[in-house]
C-alpha positions in Angstrom: 64.0 38.6 -20.3 64.9 40.7 -17.8 62.8 40.1 -14.4 61.1 43.3 -14.7 59.6 43.1 -18.5 58.7 39.9 -17.0 57.3 41.2 -13.5 55.3 43.5 -16.0 54.6 40.8 -17.5 52.8 39.0 -15.0 51.2 41.6 -13.0 49.3 42.4 -16.5 48.1 38.8 -16.9 46.9 39.0 -12.7 45.1 42.5 -14.7 43.0 40.7 -17.8 42.1 37.5 -15.6 40.8 39.6 -13.4 39.1 41.9 -16.2 37.6 39.1 -17.6 36.7 37.0 -13.7 35.1 40.7 -13.2 33.0 41.0 -16.2 31.5 37.1 -16.5 30.1 38.9 -12.5 29.2 41.2 -13.9 27.1 39.6 -17.1 25.8 36.2 -14.2 24.2 39.3 -11.9 22.5 40.9 -15.0 20.9 37.1 -15.8 19.9 37.2 -12.5 18.6 40.5 -12.5 16.9 39.9 -15.0 15.6 36.8 -14.2 13.6 38.0 -11.3 12.3 40.0 -13.2 11.1 38.2 -15.3 10.0 35.9 -12.6 7.7 38.8 -11.0 6.0 39.4 -14.6 4.7 35.5 -14.3 7.1 34.2 -17.3 7.6 31.1 -16.2 10.4 28.9 -16.2 12.0 27.6 -18.8 10.8 31.0 -21.1 13.2 32.3 -18.1 15.6 29.8 -18.7 15.5 30.1 -22.4 16.0 34.5 -22.1 19.2 34.1 -19.7 20.7 30.7 -20.7 20.2 29.6 -17.0 19.7 26.8 -16.8 15.7 25.5 -15.4 17.5 24.6 -12.4 18.9 27.9 -11.6 16.1 29.8 -12.8 14.2 27.5 -10.8 16.8 28.9 -7.3 16.6 31.7 -8.3 12.9 32.0 -8.6 12.7 30.0 -4.1 15.2 32.8 -3.2 11.9 35.1 -3.6 9.3 33.7 -1.7 
């Protein structure tokens, strides 16, 4: 494998990793936004945790930050 090919592979790998991290971050932000909306609607922390796949502790933290 030539140096140029290896460098291209490394750039491609870094790009793929960055894209995966960005997608994960976007999903986490969406879950948080959904939890905030559900809290404002009066749903229980446990129900929100089930609906968003967040832990009860994460939902409680979001709830505490809203106050």
